[in-house]
ROKE-551408 format. One line per field, with one value per atom (N, C-alpha, C): x, y, z; residue in three letters. Coordinates in steps of 0.001 Angstrom, whole numbers, plus 500000, padded with zeros to 6 digits. Layout:
residues N
u: [X	...]
v: [Y	...]
w: [Z	...]
code: [Ala	...]
***
This chain:
residues 276
u: [908218	908511	908355	909218	909323	908018	907486	906399	906647	905865	906085	904797	905033	903960	903991	902867	902827	901893	902457	901709	901289	900147	899847	899753	900462	900606	900173	899780	899773	900535	900088	900838	900211	899176	898485	899197	898895	899466	898754	897584	896954	897555	898002	898576	900021	900706	902090	901978	900943	900739	900355	899515	899376	900619	901436	902757	903678	903628	904345	903719	902408	902053	902375	902357	902947	904262	905269	906561	906775	906056	906197	905546	904633	904050	905156	905749	906844	908010	908443	909465	908968	907846	907337	907300	906938	906912	908270	909207	910440	910312	909411	909327	909811	910002	910440	909060	909229	908143	908232	907327	907088	906136	906657	905885	905467	904088	903630	902823	903325	902409	901986	900705	900204	899897	900465	900146	899118	898100	897104	897747	897219	897883	897918	896974	896955	897601	898505	899097	898105	898833	897977	897000	895891	894824	895526	894891	895325	894997	894044	893709	894865	895869	897034	896847	896258	896277	897536	898620	899878	900500	899828	900092	901450	901684	902906	904054	905147	905961	907123	906470	907217	906560	907293	906685	906061	904951	904258	905239	906093	906929	908013	908130	909104	908426	907209	906425	906808	906845	907142	908535	909451	910886	911005	910185	910339	909758	908606	907993	909076	909745	910577	911735	912282	913239	912803	911579	911044	910973	910480	910304	911686	912826	913911	914743	914330	915000	914419	913023	912448	912566	912878	912917	914136	915418	916582	916584	916144	916233	915279	914458	913341	914157	913685	914035	912857	913093	911979	912550	911602	911916	910652	910827	909717	909366	908082	907745	906685	906982	906143	905567	904281	903655	902546	902135	901117	899968	898754	897387	896336	895270	894184	894502	894334	894863	894413	893187	892675	893319	893349	893814	895313	895951	897532	897968	897265	897687	897358	896298	896205	897219	897854	898837	900120	900538	901748	901868	900772	900711	900418	900747	900371	901166	902227	903137	902793	901708	901421	900894	901677	901222	900080	900114	898962	899217	898071	898091	897530	898376	898021	897616	896595	896063	895511	895672	894837	893465	892648	891104	890861	891293	891071	892346	892345	893543	893085	894135	893996	892989	892492	891426	889974	889806	888462	887814	886516	885802	886147	886316	886585	885471	884269	883162	883012	883737	883775	884668	884069	884826	885909	885583	886390	886418	887665	887905	887470	887241	886928	887861	889283	890254	890167	890122	890135	888873	887750	886498	886597	887056	887000	888156	889216	890116	889618	889117	888531	887504	886640	885655	886002	887082	887483	888910	889711	891115	891236	892281	892432	893096	893841	894748	894049	894445	894043	894463	893416	893488	893517	894387	894448	894187	893047	892729	893116	893867	894400	893793	893097	892480	893751	893335	894344	895480	896153	897363	898384	899419	900599	900196	898929	898527	897884	897947	897362	896046	895593	894382	894469	895452	895660	894737	894875	893759	893948	892690	892707	892974	892854	892908	894300	894160	895318	895915	897069	897655	897971	898116	898482	897340	896148	895131	894537	894107	893643	892194	891178	889765	889592	888795	888322	886981	886460	884869	884745	883989	883905	882391	881900	880578	880676	880440	880659	879825	878653	877931	878654	879475	880074	881530	882471	883622	884585	885173	886149	887498	887920	889196	890440	890348	891436	891537	890450	890327	890718	890312	890764	892274	892857	894177	895139	894589	895334	895099	893979	893814	894751	894782	895668	897011	897463	898954	899057	898401	898517	898736	897849	897935	899262	899709	900877	902094	902133	903288	903307	902235	902071	902170	902110	902082	900869	899737	898493	897503	896436	895197	894294	893734	892885	891297	890648	889196	888407	887952	887145	885576	884959	883681	882704	881650	880748	879337	878721	877415	876355	875393	874258	872887	871812	870420	869605	868369	867491	866903	866599	866090	864873	864637	863409	862069	862022	860813	860611	861629	861351	860816	861433	860972	859566	858806	857517	856633	857064	856070	855632	854212	853724	854264	855029	855290	856952	857599	859023	859474	860642	861084	861393	861012	861103	862670	863004	864295	865036	864321	865023	865347	864567	864675	865873	865989	867124	868359	868464	869582	869984	869030	869447	870017	869435	869925	871362	871640	872995	873956	873547	874494	874907	874026	874275	875253	875185	876104	877406	877530	878831	879497	878783	879491	879834	879004	879447	880775	880832	882126	883216	883084	884168	884674	883642	884112	884781	884378	885180	886643	886797	888210	889027	888552	889298	890604	890421	891647	892663	892193	893032	893772	893075	893697	894908	894666	895619	896795	896570	897616	898470	897814	898343	898211	898876	898654	899105	900016	900594	899586	898502	897746	896659	896438	895352	894040	893013	891790	890609	889914	888751	887627	886741	885541	884324	883748	882844	881511	880484	879247	878232	877774	877013	875759	874469	873394	873182	873965	874073	874193	873977	874282	875693	876372	877856	878368	877961	878811	878840	877868	877810	878696	878713	879592	881052	881432	882720	883302	882324	882816	883161	882358	882733	884004	884203	885575	886714	886502	887694	888173	887220	887713	888760	889003	890159	891214	891316	892219	893120	894233	894954	894871	893965	893837	892465	891529	890321	890458	890160	890383	888789	888435	887095	887232	886287	886237	885491	885791	885101	883606	883059	881641	880920	881712	881214	881931	882324	883035	882289	880950	880150	880132	880101	880166	881352	882530	883738	883761	883428	883299	882531	881334	880484	881116	881976	882743	883681	884284	885437	885136	883792	883496	883571	883543	883407	884687	885434	886560	887818	888804	890109	891265	891041	892173	892136	893240	893317	892233	891758	890749	891319	891530	892089	890776	890491	889417	890063	889674	890267	889333	889799	888900	888715	887518	887355	888324]
v: [780056	778490	777991	777044	776274	775489	775474	774625	773248	772337	770987	770148	768861	767966	767240	767134	766947	765625	764569	763396	763222	763280	762737	761260	760804	759470	759034	757810	757037	755853	754965	753584	752619	753031	752070	751866	750805	750507	751492	751803	752779	754067	754580	755912	755772	754701	754514	754414	753703	753705	755119	755962	757235	758104	757821	758494	758053	756817	756425	757263	757357	758077	759573	760140	761451	761697	760675	760642	760600	759794	759882	761185	761633	762976	764106	764066	765090	764941	763655	763617	764063	763817	764369	765650	766402	767984	768534	767878	768293	769159	768579	769350	768340	768991	768084	767417	766434	765855	766013	766348	766355	765436	764510	763395	763867	763951	764466	763481	763118	762319	763216	762985	763556	762626	762780	761857	762581	761773	762392	762938	763986	764566	763617	762739	761834	760434	760429	759247	758286	757100	756073	755208	754839	754399	752816	752470	751237	749924	750087	748989	748547	749402	748900	749205	750417	750838	750856	750778	750941	749614	748995	747638	747634	748666	748926	748953	748261	748190	749247	750444	751499	752446	753145	754218	755263	755901	757012	758138	758391	759534	759341	758195	757777	757488	757532	757173	757890	759305	760086	759743	759637	759345	757957	756943	755639	755606	756305	756274	756996	758101	758729	757851	756987	756064	755071	754570	753630	754249	755456	756048	756407	757026	757289	755973	754979	753592	753276	753456	753093	754011	755387	756453	757321	756695	757493	758792	759362	760768	761777	761099	761814	762735	764094	765058	764944	764427	764116	764305	764752	764812	764536	764072	763916	764987	764955	765890	765197	765007	764437	765623	765794	766810	766022	766869	766393	767259	766729	767545	766712	767485	766937	766880	765781	765568	766667	766983	767895	769316	769773	771117	771053	770016	769993	770033	769271	769149	770525	771166	772494	773506	773453	774284	774099	772835	772544	772306	772530	772358	773486	774686	775980	776041	775431	775480	774277	773637	772485	772831	772252	772069	771220	770068	769002	768407	768234	767283	766055	765059	763593	762631	762073	761256	759898	758939	757676	758007	757085	757192	757241	756333	756164	755667	756038	755592	754274	753911	752695	752668	753915	753969	753857	753846	753963	752563	752531	751134	750670	749534	748770	749075	749282	749503	751003	751715	753306	753588	754078	754159	755416	756431	757590	757966	758020	758355	759788	760252	761507	762502	762251	763257	763589	762710	762841	763522	763266	763886	765329	765715	767121	767875	767308	768061	768249	767195	767422	768419	768593	769487	770927	771099	772497	773035	772310	772429	773658	774532	775702	775232	774196	773669	772393	772114	770768	769454	768636	767237	766152	765363	764020	762755	762103	760981	759652	758982	757770	756422	755685	754446	753305	752216	751073	751062	749718	749671	749279	748517	747994	746416	746119	744680	744414	745429	745172	745768	746713	747512	748748	748867	750021	750240	751372	751581	750745	750174	749420	750357	749819	750562	751374	752462	753257	753980	753720	754202	755710	756294	757624	758524	757974	758821	759740	761043	761980	762268	762090	762464	763705	764641	765948	766006	766307	766587	767976	768469	770030	770268	771264	771844	772987	772969	773851	775104	775041	776163	776937	776324	776997	776551	776703	775811	776206	775272	775396	775572	776802	777036	776222	776229	775490	774188	773356	772121	771867	772690	772586	772832	773738	773915	772812	772256	771080	769947	769811	768605	768686	769865	770190	769910	770498	770351	768754	768213	766666	765868	766227	765462	765889	767077	767475	766778	766657	766151	764611	763922	762621	762179	763386	762909	762244	762512	761676	762454	761825	762433	762806	764039	764581	764250	763542	763269	764148	765187	766207	765957	765669	765121	766264	766562	767421	766782	766541	765850	766952	766564	767624	767039	767822	767273	767923	767382	768163	769351	770508	771664	771332	772296	772134	772051	772907	772777	771391	770678	769298	768394	768577	767842	767897	769093	769343	769089	768504	768159	766735	766594	765192	764059	764476	763548	763670	762638	762660	763779	764213	765371	764892	765664	765178	765166	764142	763762	765031	765734	767170	768104	768262	769145	768688	767421	766842	767030	766788	766977	768443	769339	770797	771236	770686	770895	770340	769262	768638	769404	769862	770749	771869	772482	773662	773265	772127	771652	771474	770779	770679	771942	772762	774186	774825	774651	775332	774736	773481	772933	773288	773293	773534	775205	775889	777412	777411	776650	776616	776233	775249	774620	775243	776152	776651	777474	778223	779011	777968	776905	775888	775066	774915	774032	775003	776364	777256	777331	777302	777359	776052	774989	773529	772902	773564	772820	771339	770885	769497	768481	769096	768131	767639	766255	765715	765780	766409	766523	765728	764873	764310	764947	765663	766459	765471	765384	764285	765036	764965	765515	764540	764118	762968	763543	762864	762963	762000	762144	761236	762203	761502	762126	762314	763329	763570	762347	761824	760704	759506	759296	758152	758434	759640	760046	759934	760408	760478	759074	758278	756852	756132	756235	755598	756217	757517	758038	757646	757467	756992	755652	754817	753488	753316	754331	754167	755300	755763	756716	756500	757186	757054	758066	759272	760347	760931	761174	761963	763255	764356	765719	766329	766888	767512	768705	769737	770848	770618	771531	771304	771568	772428	772499	771237	770237	768778	767903	768439	767693	766461	766805	765856	764628	765031	763991	763220	763898	763305	762262	762618	761784	760578	760863	759625	758743	759275	758391	757462	757939	757345	755888	755506	754122	753289	753899	753157	753107	754259	754246	753774	753273	752705	753635	754861	755775	756841	757463	758620	759804	760603	761623	762853	764001	765186	766230	766700	767645	769029	770038	771340	772319	773172	774320	775249	776111	777044	778154]
w: [223384	223574	222194	221930	220631	220420	219242	219025	219206	219632	219732	219486	219211	219477	220770	221536	222774	222965	223632	223786	225296	225714	227060	227351	228410	228511	229927	230106	231388	231254	232106	231988	231056	230315	229351	228200	227550	226238	225154	225494	224305	224302	225554	225590	224989	225111	224523	222991	222607	221123	220548	221241	220945	220845	221925	221900	220722	220284	219086	217865	217767	216556	216692	217735	218084	217727	217924	217440	216058	215418	213877	213289	213889	213407	213696	214837	215044	214205	213828	212750	211514	211119	209737	209839	210741	210866	211209	211537	212020	213342	214166	215498	216757	217879	218871	219531	220371	220947	222532	223090	224559	225047	225948	226410	227968	228270	229544	230290	231619	232337	233571	233908	235125	236210	237302	238436	239315	239783	240677	242014	242701	243701	245038	245070	246152	245758	244725	244350	243704	243166	242531	243503	243105	243906	244452	245355	246141	245234	244223	243523	242501	242452	241728	240278	239971	238412	237695	238416	237774	237355	236361	236050	235167	234517	233892	234807	234706	235735	235988	236192	236465	237410	238296	239207	238413	238964	238086	237787	238683	238403	237299	236808	235763	234396	234458	233243	232009	232085	230892	230260	231205	230949	230243	230858	230181	228853	228623	227193	226353	226763	225918	225542	226397	226127	225095	225282	224186	222939	222871	221594	220779	221629	220953	220545	221246	220757	219493	219398	218133	217083	217453	216468	216769	216329	216627	216535	215240	214986	215814	216632	217297	218527	218581	219608	220569	221787	222726	224199	225020	226520	227230	228466	229200	230205	230756	231838	232813	234105	234872	235918	235940	236782	237660	238708	239465	239490	239348	239379	238871	238552	237774	236370	235546	234171	233309	233255	232342	232499	233719	234217	233933	234285	234234	232761	231982	230490	229849	230211	229642	229983	231205	231637	230925	230747	230307	228714	228076	226528	225860	226322	225557	224167	224047	222788	222022	222247	221442	219967	218943	217640	217669	218175	218343	219709	220342	221531	221073	221588	221177	222232	222252	223595	222947	223840	223482	223858	223304	223566	224946	225767	227187	227908	229199	230026	230706	231706	232212	233280	233706	234652	234106	232735	232158	231976	232117	232041	230636	230479	229114	228092	228610	227602	227263	227729	227569	226386	225253	224123	224125	224932	225123	226415	227081	228405	228746	230059	230404	230083	230292	229957	228400	227539	226108	225635	226298	226021	226253	227552	228105	227080	226785	225979	224498	223901	222544	222486	223578	223532	223914	224597	225134	224956	224471	224378	223259	223519	222525	221290	221254	220171	219639	218454	217806	218760	219040	219653	218722	218700	218078	218970	218727	219588	218898	219374	218726	219242	218438	219041	218849	219444	219289	220186	220078	220970	219943	220445	219461	219130	219385	219200	217834	216957	215522	215511	216382	216188	215451	214551	213887	212741	211909	210924	209748	209219	208127	206812	205723	204346	204219	203593	203259	204509	204929	206246	206086	204658	204579	204224	203738	203498	204497	203997	205142	204668	205567	205429	206066	205537	206187	206153	207230	207524	207532	206450	206274	206029	206816	206551	205731	204316	203448	203475	204420	204713	205812	206489	207706	207943	206898	206915	208133	208751	209717	209345	209167	208516	209107	210500	211262	210759	210727	210346	208950	207935	206556	206279	207065	206980	207539	208647	209211	208146	207681	206642	205471	204899	203845	204051	205191	205611	205840	206563	206859	205595	204546	203320	202554	202610	201880	202633	203874	204576	204251	204086	203851	202337	201456	200039	199690	200422	200364	199747	199188	198790	199876	199962	200736	200297	201116	200833	201736	200866	201623	201541	202784	202890	203232	202559	202980	203046	204251	204326	204307	203592	203517	203713	204042	204293	203236	203093	202190	202712	202029	202634	203643	204324	205239	204563	203404	202679	202146	201888	201324	202446	203754	204777	205282	204802	205297	204056	202992	201985	202327	201874	202270	201322	200256	199338	199120	198615	198477	197479	197620	196787	195368	194265	192993	192682	191643	191414	190796	189857	189675	190683	191663	192674	193482	193668	194645	193763	192531	191581	191796	191596	191778	193056	194166	195514	195645	195126	195279	194440	193273	192509	193364	193963	194789	195869	196424	197527	196902	195705	195033	194793	194380	193933	195236	196339	197580	198072	198041	198495	197642	196286	195443	195611	195835	196153	197466	198524	199749	199521	198804	198768	197810	196971	195834	196251	197253	197773	198390	199166	199744	198568	197465	196447	195871	195752	195242	196130	197455	198511	198574	198123	198185	196937	195839	194521	194351	195123	194982	195858	196503	197186	196319	196022	195372	196176	195724	196627	195906	196656	196094	197034	196206	196734	196759	198003	198141	198720	198039	198661	198808	200038	200296	201048	200779	201363	202661	203528	204780	205963	207107	208534	208519	209090	209132	209745	210848	211390	210482	209744	208845	207642	207078	206002	206335	207608	208098	208527	208970	209229	208017	207018	205712	205173	205251	204814	205507	206786	207727	207512	207024	206627	205786	204921	203817	204169	205416	205814	206956	207010	208330	209244	208909	209665	209245	210325	209989	210762	210079	210422	210601	211700	211722	212625	212335	213172	214494	215514	216836	216865	215800	215739	215531	215033	214752	215678	216915	217910	218370	218601	219112	217989	216859	215624	215808	216055	216195	217382	218387	219537	219342	218726	218444	217412	216579	215599	216239	217398	217876	218416	218554	218935	217752	216390	215212	214443	214289	213438	214171	213254	213762	213387	212916	212679	213494	213728	214675	214059	215024	214753	215327	214446	214941	215037	216161	216390	216587	215791	215501	216037	216998	217365	216179	216319	215288	215424]
code: [Met	Met	Met	Glu	Glu	Glu	Arg	Arg	Arg	Ala	Ala	Ala	Ile	Ile	Ile	Ile	Ile	Ile	Ala	Ala	Ala	Gly	Gly	Gly	Val	Val	Val	Asp	Asp	Asp	Gly	Gly	Gly	Ser	Ser	Ser	Ala	Ala	Ala	Arg	Arg	Arg	Ser	Ser	Ser	Arg	Arg	Arg	Ala	Ala	Ala	Ala	Ala	Ala	Ala	Ala	Ala	Asp	Asp	Asp	Trp	Trp	Trp	Ala	Ala	Ala	Ala	Ala	Ala	Arg	Arg	Arg	Glu	Glu	Glu	Ala	Ala	Ala	Leu	Leu	Leu	Met	Met	Met	Arg	Arg	Arg	Gly	Gly	Gly	Leu	Leu	Leu	Pro	Pro	Pro	Leu	Leu	Leu	Arg	Arg	Arg	Val	Val	Val	Val	Val	Val	His	His	His	Val	Val	Val	Ser	Ser	Ser	Pro	Pro	Pro	Pro	Pro	Pro	Asp	Asp	Asp	Gly	Gly	Gly	Pro	Pro	Pro	Asp	Asp	Asp	Ala	Ala	Ala	Ala	Ala	Ala	Gly	Gly	Gly	Gln	Gln	Gln	Trp	Trp	Trp	Gln	Gln	Gln	Trp	Trp	Trp	Pro	Pro	Pro	Tyr	Tyr	Tyr	Arg	Arg	Arg	Pro	Pro	Pro	Glu	Glu	Glu	Thr	Thr	Thr	Val	Val	Val	Ala	Ala	Ala	Asp	Asp	Asp	Arg	Arg	Arg	Val	Val	Val	Val	Val	Val	Ala	Ala	Ala	Glu	Glu	Glu	Leu	Leu	Leu	Thr	Thr	Thr	Asp	Asp	Asp	Arg	Arg	Arg	His	His	His	Pro	Pro	Pro	Ala	Ala	Ala	Leu	Leu	Leu	Arg	Arg	Arg	Ala	Ala	Ala	His	His	His	Gly	Gly	Gly	Leu	Leu	Leu	Asn	Asn	Asn	Val	Val	Val	Thr	Thr	Thr	Gly	Gly	Gly	Val	Val	Val	Pro	Pro	Pro	Val	Val	Val	Ala	Ala	Ala	Ala	Ala	Ala	Leu	Leu	Leu	Arg	Arg	Arg	Thr	Thr	Thr	Val	Val	Val	Thr	Thr	Thr	Glu	Glu	Glu	Ser	Ser	Ser	Ala	Ala	Ala	Glu	Glu	Glu	Leu	Leu	Leu	Leu	Leu	Leu	Val	Val	Val	Leu	Leu	Leu	Gly	Gly	Gly	Leu	Leu	Leu	Arg	Arg	Arg	Gly	Gly	Gly	Glu	Glu	Glu	Gly	Gly	Gly	Ser	Ser	Ser	His	His	His	Pro	Pro	Pro	Lys	Lys	Lys	Thr	Thr	Thr	Pro	Pro	Pro	Val	Val	Val	Gly	Gly	Gly	Ser	Ser	Ser	Thr	Thr	Thr	Ala	Ala	Ala	Thr	Thr	Thr	Ala	Ala	Ala	Leu	Leu	Leu	Ala	Ala	Ala	Arg	Arg	Arg	Thr	Thr	Thr	Tyr	Tyr	Tyr	Glu	Glu	Glu	Arg	Arg	Arg	Pro	Pro	Pro	Val	Val	Val	Val	Val	Val	Leu	Leu	Leu	Val	Val	Val	Pro	Pro	Pro	Gly	Gly	Gly	Thr	Thr	Thr	Phe	Phe	Phe	Thr	Thr	Thr	Gly	Gly	Gly	Glu	Glu	Glu	Gly	Gly	Gly	Pro	Pro	Pro	Pro	Pro	Pro	Gly	Gly	Gly	Arg	Arg	Arg	Ala	Ala	Ala	Asp	Asp	Asp	Gly	Gly	Gly	Val	Val	Val	Ala	Ala	Ala	Leu	Leu	Leu	Gly	Gly	Gly	Ile	Ile	Ile	Asp	Asp	Asp	Ala	Ala	Ala	His	His	His	Asn	Asn	Asn	Pro	Pro	Pro	Pro	Pro	Pro	Ser	Ser	Ser	Gly	Gly	Gly	Ala	Ala	Ala	Val	Val	Val	Gly	Gly	Gly	Leu	Leu	Leu	Gly	Gly	Gly	Phe	Phe	Phe	Glu	Glu	Glu	Ala	Ala	Ala	Ala	Ala	Ala	Arg	Arg	Arg	Leu	Leu	Leu	Arg	Arg	Arg	Gly	Gly	Gly	Ala	Ala	Ala	Arg	Arg	Arg	Leu	Leu	Leu	His	His	His	Ala	Ala	Ala	Val	Val	Val	His	His	His	Ala	Ala	Ala	Trp	Trp	Trp	Val	Val	Val	Leu	Leu	Leu	Pro	Pro	Pro	Ala	Ala	Ala	Gln	Gln	Gln	Ala	Ala	Ala	Ala	Ala	Ala	Arg	Arg	Arg	Arg	Arg	Arg	Pro	Pro	Pro	Phe	Phe	Phe	Pro	Pro	Pro	Ala	Ala	Ala	Leu	Leu	Leu	Glu	Glu	Glu	Glu	Glu	Glu	Asp	Asp	Asp	Arg	Arg	Arg	Ala	Ala	Ala	Thr	Thr	Thr	Trp	Trp	Trp	Glu	Glu	Glu	Asp	Asp	Asp	Asp	Asp	Asp	Glu	Glu	Glu	Val	Val	Val	Gln	Gln	Gln	Arg	Arg	Arg	Leu	Leu	Leu	Ser	Ser	Ser	Asp	Asp	Asp	Val	Val	Val	Leu	Leu	Leu	Arg	Arg	Arg	Pro	Pro	Pro	Trp	Trp	Trp	Arg	Arg	Arg	Ala	Ala	Ala	Lys	Lys	Lys	Tyr	Tyr	Tyr	Pro	Pro	Pro	Asp	Asp	Asp	Val	Val	Val	Asp	Asp	Asp	Val	Val	Val	Leu	Leu	Leu	Glu	Glu	Glu	Asp	Asp	Asp	Val	Val	Val	Val	Val	Val	Leu	Leu	Leu	Leu	Leu	Leu	Ala	Ala	Ala	Pro	Pro	Pro	Glu	Glu	Glu	Glu	Glu	Glu	Ala	Ala	Ala	Leu	Leu	Leu	Ala	Ala	Ala	His	His	His	Ala	Ala	Ala	Ala	Ala	Ala	Gly	Gly	Gly	Asn	Asn	Asn	Ser	Ser	Ser	Gly	Gly	Gly	Leu	Leu	Leu	Leu	Leu	Leu	Val	Val	Val	Thr	Thr	Thr	Gly	Gly	Gly	Arg	Arg	Arg	Arg	Arg	Arg	Ser	Ser	Ser	Gly	Gly	Gly	Ala	Ala	Ala	Thr	Thr	Thr	Ala	Ala	Ala	Leu	Leu	Leu	Ala	Ala	Ala	Leu	Leu	Leu	Leu	Leu	Leu	Gly	Gly	Gly	Gln	Gln	Gln	Val	Val	Val	Arg	Arg	Arg	Cys	Cys	Cys	Pro	Pro	Pro	Val	Val	Val	Ala	Ala	Ala	Val	Val	Val	Val	Val	Val	Pro	Pro	Pro	Ala	Ala	Ala]
***
């Protein structure tokens, strides 16, 4: 089956904004877009969750019509299925280059930063998942709209995430900000006094060299991508939240998926979670 960008949608403005991001990504990559809507097996609840003025069985087609009107060159089609959202999306998205979702659907509590469907797929889906915050009301990412930030553990580098980060930067003609967060060695934490400055400098030099070694083959593969290598003595979520503030996309590996999910309540750019 042809590779495609796949957007999961419901009737919410958040999911339609995520579908619009997916449409622009599909155009950038020269791929078709498949818009998937999953209706619950027992139909919409009686509380009237369908505030968007279309029947559930037409949601995907309506979103496709909106997107092709906004992006005339887009190749897109809709698919409406019935089932439990996580299981159904897994079944129909086997050819996904990326699966794109809003942070939460219309049934989620307003104070819940990430909905249950997005959380489950970000943790377990076999392909990269992009979670898109915001709606069409100006909640988009601040700063540089095209920059790409990559969270990378230089001790255990996630090759899938690194590859996606470099490719995303290449497609956008953007700089890749590769962030490696590190901590002081265990022996330093056990000392009764602070680490000496010269020891700390030596440890940091080792981390800088480690990140450089990891990125060297990727730099050779993507010679046109400008890379900023950034080694910071911070908790990963703090380091990535700072990097995301100047980026249009944050890419991280699933091994730090918990970090990515924690970040989603703070950052305003899309976050790609890539399995190992």
